[in-house]
C-alpha positions as CSV (number, residue, x, y, z in Angstrom):
1,M,0.1,0.1,0.0
2,S,1.2,3.5,-0.9
3,K,1.6,6.5,1.5
4,I,0.8,9.6,-0.4
5,S,1.5,12.9,1.4
6,I,0.8,16.5,0.1
7,D,3.0,19.3,1.6
8,K,0.3,21.8,2.5
9,D,2.8,24.6,2.6
10,C,3.8,24.0,-1.0
11,C,0.6,23.1,-2.7
12,K,-1.0,25.9,-4.6
13,G,-4.2,24.1,-5.4
14,C,-3.8,23.7,-9.2
15,F,-5.4,20.1,-9.0
16,I,-3.0,18.8,-11.7
17,C,-2.8,15.7,-9.5
18,L,-6.6,15.2,-10.0
19,T,-6.2,15.0,-13.8
20,V,-3.0,12.9,-14.2
21,C,-3.7,10.1,-11.6
22,P,-5.0,7.2,-13.6
23,K,-6.7,5.7,-10.5
24,G,-8.5,8.9,-9.3
25,I,-6.8,8.9,-5.9
26,F,-7.0,12.6,-5.5
27,K,-10.2,14.4,-4.6
28,K,-10.9,18.2,-4.3
29,T,-11.7,19.2,-0.6
30,K,-12.7,22.5,1.2
31,K,-9.6,22.3,3.4
32,R,-7.4,25.2,3.1
33,N,-3.7,25.8,3.9
34,K,-2.3,28.8,5.7
35,Y,-2.3,30.7,2.4
36,G,-6.0,30.1,1.9
37,T,-5.3,27.7,-1.0
38,T,-7.9,24.9,-1.4
39,M,-6.2,21.6,-1.0
40,P,-6.6,18.3,-2.7
41,E,-6.7,15.0,-0.6
42,A,-5.4,11.5,-1.4
43,V,-8.2,9.0,-0.7
44,N,-8.3,5.2,-1.5
45,T,-4.5,5.1,-1.5
46,D,-4.8,1.2,-1.6
47,E,-5.6,1.5,-5.2
48,C,-2.4,3.5,-6.1
49,V,-0.2,1.8,-8.7
50,Q,2.8,3.9,-7.8
51,C,3.2,5.3,-11.3
52,R,4.2,8.5,-9.6
53,M,2.6,10.8,-12.2
54,C,1.3,13.0,-9.4
55,E,4.9,13.5,-8.1
56,R,6.3,14.2,-11.6
57,M,3.6,16.6,-12.8
58,C,3.2,18.6,-9.6
59,P,4.7,22.0,-10.5
60,D,5.6,22.6,-6.8
61,G,6.9,19.2,-5.7
62,A,4.3,19.1,-3.0
63,I,3.4,15.4,-3.6
64,N,5.4,12.5,-2.3
65,V,4.6,8.7,-2.9
66,E,6.0,6.1,-0.6
67,G,5.7,2.4,-0.5
68,G,4.8,-0.3,-3.0
69,D,7.3,-2.3,-5.0
70,N,9.2,0.8,-6.3
71,N,10.7,1.7,-2.9
72,E,11.6,-1.7,-1.5
73,N,15.3,-2.5,-1.2
């Protein structure tokens, strides 16, 4: 299972993660960071396939994906 974290201080709420995730892991929320930016949330992370498209496409580097086969030693 993957652990997906979003850095609330870096995220600017562009929601690119919602469009690039092939499994629809990210959802819009009404939660805001200290800058007033609406934040996405990672839900159903057990369905994540560790493609890391969210990490690659996030313009602010606010998303981190941990776990799954890609991180095992």
